[in-house]
N, C-alpha and C positions, 0 to 999 in steps of 0.2 A: 783280705790281707791288709794289715795296718800299714800306713805310710806316714812320712813326715813327722810332725810333732806327736801324733798319737803313738807311732811306733817308738819313738824315743822315750815317751812317758811309760809305756808298757815295759820296755827293756829295763828302764830304771827301777820300776816297781818290782820286777822279777829278779834283778841282779842279786847274786849271793844266795838266793833261795831256790833257784831252778837250774837244771842242767841245760846245756845248749839245745838238746832235743826238745825239752819242755818249752824253752823260750820260742823256738821256731814254731812249734805246734800252737802255743798260746797266741802268737801273733798272726796266725792264719796261713802260714806258708807250708801248706800241705796239699796233697792231691791223692786220688785213689788210683792204685794200680789195677790192671785188668783182673787180677785175682781177688780184688776187693780189699787188699791190705793198704795201709796208709804209707805214702811216700813223703818224706820231709824234703823241702826245697831249701837247702842251706845256702846255695849260691844266690838264689833270688832274695833270700832274707838278708844276706850280707851286702848285696848290691843296694837294696832298699835302705839299709842302715847307713851305708856310706853316703847315699844321696840325702838322707834326712839330716846327716851331720854337715852337709854343705859341699861335699865333694861331687863335682860333676863328672859323671862317667860317660865316656864315649862308647857307643856300640860299634864294634868292629863290623865293617861291611862284609856281607856274606858273598864272596866271589870265588870263582874258580881260580885257575892259574892266572897269574898276571901276564900281561903282554911283554914279550922280550924285545920287540922292535928289531927282530932279525928274521930273515927268511932263508930257506935252503932250496937249492935246485934238487928236484926229486930224481929218482933213478931213470925216469922216462924223459928227462930234460925239461919238465914243466916247472914253473915257479908258481907256488900257491901262496896266496895272502889270506890269513885267517879273517873270519867275519868280525872278530872283536875289533880289528883296526878300522874296518869300514863302518861299524856301528859307532865307534868313537868319533869318526868324522861326520856322521850323519848321513851316510850314503845308503840308498835303498837298492834292492835287487834290480838289475837292469841298467844301473848307472854305467856310463861309458867314460873311459880315460884315454888320454893321449900318452904315449910312451916316448920318453926322451932318453937316449943313451949317450953318456959323456964319460969317456975313459972307462973306469971300472965301476961306474955307478948308473943306476936306472932310476929315473924319476917319473912318477905317475902324476898327471894333472887332470883334473876334471875337464871333460870335453865340453 
């Protein structure tokens, strides 16, 4: 797969004489499917083209649902805190907390 100045030069060379598919193929943005047919990677080609032109692309982090910073009392009266909150704070299994109740709020502090 061509990148940077090589990619820009190849695209300039092919401009006006090749289709989009031919451009992607000539620049090496292809892979083989399981049935042996060719798959063109248009997204990867366009990302590389933007980077070659000086645009810095940020990769979106692959995460599940985000933390809501809310908890709900379950039907059995228990309050459960998700492990995402504990990981964010750096706590490991077995960590102990002190519980402080003030009015309508509950505060957990590391013991």
